VOTI-841201 format. One line per field, with one value per residue (C-alpha): residue in three letters; z, x, y. Coordinates in steps of 0.02 Angstrom, whole numbers, plus 50000, padded with zeros to 5 digits. Layout:
BEGIN
aa	c(ALA;...) .
c3	c(Z;...) .
c1	c(X;...) .
c2	c(Y;...) .
This chain:
BEGIN
aa	c(UNK;UNK;UNK;UNK;UNK;UNK;UNK;UNK;UNK;UNK;UNK;UNK;UNK;UNK;UNK;UNK;UNK;UNK;UNK;UNK;UNK;UNK;UNK;UNK;UNK;UNK;UNK;UNK;UNK;UNK;UNK;UNK;UNK;UNK;UNK;UNK;UNK;UNK;UNK;UNK;UNK;UNK;UNK;UNK;UNK;UNK;UNK;UNK;UNK;UNK;UNK;UNK;UNK;UNK;UNK;UNK;UNK;UNK;UNK;UNK;UNK;UNK;UNK;UNK;UNK;UNK;UNK;UNK;UNK;UNK;UNK;UNK;UNK;UNK;UNK;UNK;UNK;UNK;UNK;UNK;UNK;UNK;UNK;UNK;UNK;UNK;UNK;UNK;UNK;UNK;UNK;UNK;UNK;UNK;UNK;UNK;UNK;UNK;UNK;UNK;UNK;UNK;UNK;UNK;UNK;UNK;UNK;UNK;UNK;UNK;UNK;UNK;UNK;UNK;UNK;UNK;UNK;UNK;UNK;UNK;UNK;UNK;UNK;UNK;UNK;UNK;UNK;UNK;UNK;UNK;UNK;UNK;UNK;UNK;UNK;UNK;UNK;UNK;UNK;UNK;UNK;UNK;UNK;UNK;UNK;UNK;UNK;UNK;UNK;UNK;UNK;UNK;UNK;UNK;UNK;UNK;UNK;UNK;UNK;UNK;UNK;UNK;UNK;UNK;UNK;UNK;UNK;UNK;UNK;UNK;UNK;UNK;UNK;UNK;UNK;UNK;UNK;UNK;UNK;UNK;UNK;UNK;UNK;UNK;UNK;UNK;UNK;UNK;UNK;UNK;UNK;UNK;UNK;UNK;UNK;UNK;UNK;UNK;UNK;UNK;UNK;UNK;UNK;UNK;UNK;UNK;UNK;UNK;UNK;UNK;UNK;UNK;UNK;UNK;UNK;UNK;UNK;UNK;UNK;UNK;UNK;UNK;UNK;UNK;UNK;UNK;UNK;UNK;UNK;UNK;UNK;UNK;UNK;UNK;UNK;UNK;UNK;UNK;UNK;UNK;UNK;UNK;UNK;UNK;UNK;UNK;UNK;UNK;UNK;UNK;UNK;UNK;UNK;UNK;UNK;UNK;UNK;UNK;UNK;UNK;UNK;UNK;UNK;UNK;UNK;UNK;UNK;UNK;UNK;UNK;UNK;UNK;UNK;UNK;UNK;UNK;UNK;UNK;UNK;UNK;UNK;UNK;UNK;UNK;UNK;UNK;UNK;UNK;UNK;UNK;UNK;UNK;UNK;UNK;UNK;UNK;UNK;UNK;UNK;UNK;UNK;UNK;UNK;UNK;UNK;UNK;UNK;UNK;UNK;UNK;UNK;UNK;UNK;UNK;UNK;UNK;UNK;UNK;UNK;UNK;UNK;UNK;UNK;UNK;UNK;UNK;UNK;UNK;UNK;UNK;UNK;UNK;UNK;UNK;UNK;UNK;UNK;UNK;UNK;UNK;UNK;UNK;UNK;UNK;UNK;UNK;UNK;UNK;UNK;UNK;UNK;UNK;UNK;UNK;UNK;UNK;UNK;UNK;UNK;UNK;UNK;UNK;UNK;UNK;UNK;UNK;UNK;UNK;UNK;UNK;UNK;UNK;UNK;UNK;UNK;UNK;UNK;UNK;UNK;UNK;UNK;UNK;UNK;UNK;UNK;UNK;UNK;UNK;UNK;UNK;UNK;UNK;UNK;UNK;UNK;UNK;UNK;UNK;UNK;UNK;UNK;UNK;UNK;UNK;UNK;UNK;UNK;UNK;UNK;UNK;UNK;UNK;UNK;UNK;UNK;UNK;UNK;UNK;UNK;UNK;UNK;UNK;UNK;UNK;UNK;UNK;UNK;UNK;UNK;UNK;UNK;UNK;UNK;UNK;UNK;UNK;UNK;UNK;UNK;UNK;UNK;UNK;UNK;UNK;UNK;UNK;UNK;UNK;UNK;UNK;UNK;UNK;UNK;UNK;UNK;UNK;UNK;UNK;UNK;UNK;UNK;UNK;UNK;UNK;UNK;UNK;UNK;UNK;UNK;UNK;UNK;UNK;UNK;UNK;UNK;UNK;UNK;UNK;UNK;UNK;UNK;UNK;UNK;UNK;UNK;UNK;UNK;UNK;UNK;UNK;UNK;UNK;UNK;UNK;UNK;UNK;UNK;UNK;UNK;UNK;UNK;UNK;UNK;UNK;UNK;UNK;UNK;UNK;UNK;UNK;UNK;UNK;UNK;UNK;UNK;UNK;UNK;UNK) .
c3	c(53588;53651;53857;53908;53832;53927;54018;53904;53921;54037;53934;54067;54060;53977;54036;54129;54075;54275;54291;54151;54294;54391;54264;54140;53953;53934;53804;53781;53863;53706;53640;53616;53654;53604;53740;53598;53501;53293;53201;53068;52886;52864;52719;52792;52932;52880;53008;53064;53028;53184;53218;53087;53101;53282;53309;53109;53020;53132;53055;53079;53286;53378;53449;53271;53260;53458;53440;53249;53358;53513;53400;53340;53449;53577;53468;53495;53676;53667;53535;53429;53447;53281;53230;53103;52947;52944;53122;53107;53041;53237;53276;53179;52975;53027;52987;53054;52980;53014;52862;52833;52847;52822;52982;53084;53180;53361;53446;53389;53220;53278;53287;53130;53031;53129;53073;52887;52883;52972;52814;52948;52851;53016;53189;53323;53374;53488;53380;53475;53412;53451;53424;53312;53242;53381;53501;53406;53414;53615;53608;53520;53621;53797;53692;53662;53868;53902;53770;53775;53662;53593;53611;53441;53484;53642;53574;53427;53564;53648;53462;53464;53622;53593;53448;53567;53696;53618;53522;53681;53780;53613;53648;53826;53787;53675;53791;53922;53802;53825;54009;54126;54276;54213;54174;54375;54410;54379;54463;54345;54455;54404;54214;54141;54300;54239;54413;54322;54374;54196;54088;53923;53952;54111;54050;53918;54014;54156;54008;53917;54049;54050;54231;54250;54153;54129;54093;53972;53899;53884;53774;53678;53666;53580;53480;53406;53346;53275;53167;53095;53038;53185;53134;53326;53385;53271;53320;53497;53460;53382;53528;53642;53554;53556;53767;53716;53811;53928;53902;54036;53944;53771;53820;53913;53766;53653;53767;53789;53618;53671;53771;53618;53563;53767;53874;53728;53805;53684;53744;53711;53701;53550;53665;53690;53789;53742;53781;53691;53697;53683;53612;53434;53280;53286;53351;53231;53273;53212;53322;53389;53539;53463;53556;53455;53297;53391;53430;53273;53185;53337;53269;53086;53042;53017;53095;52895;52825;52713;52827;52735;52806;52672;52775;52886;53006;53117;53088;53217;53128;53050;53226;53299;53141;53125;53363;53310;53175;53001;52855;52830;52693;52731;52627;52701;52562;52681;52761;52949;52974;52811;52818;52758;52576;52490;52434;52386;52445;52321;52174;52247;52359;52255;52157;52266;52417;52314;52353;52554;52686;52806;52744;52885;52893;53031;52933;52975;53035;52931;52994;53173;53159;53005;53057;53098;52913;52734;52656;52496;52629;52678;52811;52725;52614;52640;52718;52518;52487;52655;52589;52446;52504;52604;52460;52361;52507;52530;52351;52365;52529;52407;52252;52357;52441;52412;52414;52613;52666;52774;52825;52965;52980;53159;53129;53303;53291;53266;53411;53469;53302;53120;53101;52951;53030;53140;53174;53348;53275;53144;53138;53037;53103;52995;52846;52842;52830;52694;52561;52629;52612;52442;52392;52446;52573;52746;52876;53017;53181;53265;53396;53510;53555;53682;53660;53802;53813;53851;53907;54016;54199;54124;53976;54077;54205;54068;53967;54151;54171;53972;53997;53875;53831;53760;53655;53679;53574;53429;53323;53216;53068;53045;52835;52748;52575;52478;52425;52260;52330;52421;52359;52371;52347;52191;52313;52473;52543;52488;52526;52504;52324;52425;52522;52404;52425;52299;52318;52177;52133;52175;52028;51957;51891;52005;52019;51956;52108;52196;52219;52395;52427;52547) .
c1	c(49075;48932;48937;48766;48630;48624;48482;48356;48364;48219;48113;48069;47917;47958;47804;47884;48045;48082;48102;48282;48384;48446;48380;48453;48404;48255;48183;47978;47875;47794;47944;47951;48113;48176;48307;48358;48493;48490;48664;48606;48690;48810;48733;48581;48628;48636;48706;48573;48616;48608;48752;48866;48793;48851;49006;49056;49117;49164;49339;49392;49354;49536;49520;49436;49599;49638;49438;49478;49607;49517;49385;49510;49569;49443;49278;49094;49098;48911;48785;48747;48576;48448;48278;48193;48135;47957;47874;47750;47863;47898;48021;47898;47951;48133;48172;48303;48453;48399;48386;48237;48294;48348;48383;48451;48577;48543;48718;48871;48919;49115;49087;48987;49125;49271;49178;49168;49352;49359;49265;49133;48958;48847;48876;48746;48596;48466;48289;48230;48069;48044;47894;47935;48100;48092;48130;48263;48358;48352;48407;48557;48601;48590;48674;48835;48803;48968;49086;49242;49165;49231;49201;49117;49026;48958;48902;48805;48733;48667;48577;48508;48449;48362;48276;48215;48159;48111;47967;47919;47904;47763;47689;47651;47618;47470;47394;47400;47269;47186;47199;47123;47204;47377;47388;47341;47476;47612;47607;47604;47750;47867;47793;47937;48076;48279;48265;48150;48209;48120;48246;48325;48502;48476;48426;48569;48727;48662;48645;48819;48919;48959;48851;48755;48662;48822;48947;48842;48776;48962;48973;48854;48918;49077;48996;48844;49005;49090;48918;48918;49081;49204;49368;49421;49274;49338;49486;49434;49329;49445;49582;49460;49417;49596;49590;49714;49576;49447;49262;49279;49454;49375;49231;49323;49436;49261;49176;49367;49343;49205;49303;49407;49225;49187;49295;49452;49570;49698;49883;49952;50123;50236;50299;50175;50172;50029;50062;49976;49773;49695;49552;49621;49670;49726;49881;50007;50186;50196;50082;50064;49984;49818;49818;49968;49857;49697;49797;49858;49694;49640;49790;49780;49609;49452;49273;49242;49400;49508;49633;49729;49845;49962;50045;49912;49961;49844;49725;49732;49726;49558;49486;49533;49467;49314;49298;49317;49230;49359;49354;49490;49570;49670;49826;49932;50083;50002;49825;49759;49583;49445;49440;49634;49628;49787;49913;50094;50125;50303;50153;50082;49910;49743;49663;49487;49590;49653;49665;49693;49661;49786;49903;49953;50141;50194;50343;50444;50579;50714;50789;50708;50568;50624;50581;50378;50367;50343;50492;50422;50430;50534;50594;50721;50820;51011;51022;51023;50849;50797;50839;50766;50606;50586;50613;50477;50336;50377;50342;50177;50098;50138;50058;49913;49869;49790;49848;49864;49836;49941;50069;50137;50238;50304;50478;50610;50801;50902;50999;51030;51070;51096;51205;51306;51482;51555;51377;51315;51137;51050;50941;50792;50700;50865;50816;50648;50660;50745;50630;50483;50561;50649;50465;50424;50335;50358;50400;50267;50290;50408;50332;50429;50325;50439;50437;50366;50541;50478;50617;50627;50749;50879;50888;50910;51012;51139;51137;51186;51342;51389;51372;51225;51088;50927;50831;50630;50678;50535;50459;50317;50376;50222;50242;50117;50082;50101;49938;49979;49946;50139;50274;50409;50586;50593;50770;50716;50867;51034;51092;51237;51215;51286;51137;51036;50912;50961;50831;50687;50598;50399;50304;50454;50373;50410;50535;50507;50454;50598;50618;50667;50820;50858) .
c2	c(47693;47823;47698;47777;47908;48075;48118;48200;48406;48481;48592;48741;48859;49024;49137;49257;49363;49400;49197;49222;49327;49205;49032;48938;49003;48933;48813;48836;48701;48588;48506;48317;48233;48027;47962;47834;47839;47849;47804;47951;47970;48110;48163;48162;48296;48501;48617;48750;48927;49016;48907;48995;49176;49139;49041;49045;48883;48728;48691;48885;48865;48866;48681;48612;48532;48441;48407;48302;48212;48162;48118;47993;47909;47922;47911;48039;48010;48119;48104;48268;48338;48346;48404;48337;48476;48399;48453;48304;48158;48041;47913;47784;47855;47814;47627;47505;47568;47746;47834;47973;48138;48262;48310;48459;48475;48597;48533;48442;48579;48554;48351;48352;48414;48302;48156;48236;48266;48067;48006;47951;47884;47885;47975;47954;48057;48102;48165;48314;48417;48579;48641;48798;48876;49000;48850;48773;48911;48963;48766;48790;48951;48832;48684;48805;48915;48834;48849;48991;49132;49284;49426;49434;49282;49331;49522;49395;49288;49474;49488;49347;49330;49517;49491;49294;49388;49540;49424;49324;49512;49581;49401;49433;49630;49550;49425;49564;49654;49515;49486;49612;49534;49536;49718;49725;49616;49786;49944;50103;50179;50027;49981;50077;50082;50046;49943;49838;49622;49588;49732;49653;49713;49603;49470;49452;49506;49372;49249;49287;49313;49484;49531;49661;49791;49894;49820;49737;49932;49965;49815;49847;50020;49949;49832;49960;50089;49921;49881;50062;50028;50156;50105;50143;49996;49888;49890;49886;49730;49644;49655;49616;49461;49434;49469;49589;49731;49766;49811;49968;49996;50011;50060;50198;50227;50252;50406;50504;50556;50674;50764;50876;50948;50974;51008;51066;51181;51261;51275;51463;51401;51340;51181;51064;50887;50767;50597;50477;50410;50262;50356;50397;50315;50112;50027;50093;50081;50273;50338;50516;50594;50659;50837;50875;50860;50949;51120;51099;51087;51238;51379;51333;51266;51306;51198;51127;51149;50966;50939;50801;50663;50579;50472;50395;50257;50224;50366;50476;50632;50546;50525;50722;50789;50702;50758;50954;50972;50984;50833;50751;50601;50489;50383;50271;50130;50008;50068;49989;50036;50054;50229;50243;50235;50149;50316;50284;50484;50490;50472;50652;50680;50612;50746;50721;50761;50960;51095;51056;51164;51103;50947;50839;50753;50635;50552;50419;50456;50423;50218;50246;50120;50030;49868;49902;49989;49927;49861;49985;50125;50266;50202;50097;50220;50259;50435;50528;50441;50490;50670;50672;50595;50726;50876;50765;50780;50960;50969;50876;50923;51085;51075;50991;51165;51280;51475;51526;51327;51257;51106;51029;50901;50833;50762;50673;50699;50538;50511;50305;50211;50204;50354;50416;50388;50494;50608;50640;50633;50690;50830;50795;50959;51064;50938;50953;51156;51130;51044;51125;51296;51258;51195;51364;51371;51517;51462;51509;51414;51279;51194;51090;50925;50815;50648;50571;50464;50308;50216;50082;50081;49991;50084;50261;50166;50136;50311;50380;50268;50291;50481;50488;50607;50499;50569;50643;50807;50810;50972;51026;51145;51263;51341;51434;51429;51614;51673;51759;51907;51871;51917;51754;51766;51640;51564;51565;51497;51420;51255;51158;51039;50907;50885;50835;50978;51127;51255;51276;51401;51354;51357;51229;51070;50908;50768;50583;50501;50422;50250;50186;50070;49978) .
């Protein structure tokens, strides 16, 4: 099964960190090796915990099935590398069957798992005797140097390397304190220099294959933010693991989030042109430009105010509010990030979010994106159900706001599909206006927020050929809950009962939560 024994791994000197820049990861001198192949019982082999910490369970590896099939048909082409748990044991303790154990696996965790799945009793192993636990960990890192890794696995390796190199540097400093000649080896003006070749970030960046210190520092910033639970960083790590984002792009997105506090410029007009910005929110079909939220918070809230988003989606409102010094609570029927709490807005806004200073609403635009939203959501209802949903949404917002608080509802017209017979478009802005005023809100402003219109060239050509206009109209309706000293008509408008938007006094009890039918 094994044609020949592989050449024994060399153990290199690691007295100086500088030597690490262009050399393989070292394993300290003093470790002993055994070039003989021993067939050891699987029951005596145990995985090293560092391997799982770095790469996860062997059975979850993407190539686990392919490796299993290869070993089933070809056998094990390379032996595992193991070390005894007790440092005092030597080969003389092995009996003829190699049954003395236990042994700790240093290299070959995936092969070990495959052998277990195949029901093998023994596997071929080479024995190494690293002098300490630090040496074992370095062996594991070096053994996996050339495997394909995700961003998460690379950064876990980086964490382990930094711990090891920090320990080594501390040990060297202690030695330097005892050796005057070592102190003189480095001039004072370079002792803390950032361009010194032995800096840990440069070393680790090279060892894990992320190039120079700048790229590694970007990766480290993303990873550190993700470890604190930053939803944008967590989402960026997931994209990096999938290969759908670069480290530079992810780092750039994280840095851009500061512009709302450092360089914010309010727009003094009622037409707001903003594009999407990946620095705010995570990927979601209903993602909106953060500039719209930022302008709304600027004009209708103050620092420290409570902003509530009961239809949070990817969390753009959360991130913008955080950047602008507003408190924010966010909810969604199917949360996609940990700081968005689960709640169906039709059941009301939780008491913990009341009284709010501003409620930001970005509902699904009826059936325009129905396929991208949950089956239980309002986007899969019929037109009358949609009108009832808007009315319920307005009532929920009214109840959650303090007197004098604002509601801001972002809505677009529907022009392309799912229109009732004979309709050229559905004016969701008008329907929303009627629902809000029926709940008792006082209109403050209607702001045009045109959509970016990311139509494909063929869609534009087809629209021209057919004499159609492509929809870009979108409006932000801002209304205010009356204060007690303000006079509010009992019935602010008169609607056609056929619209399902009959007006009602603001003090009336909320209707039962409508059921969104498909």
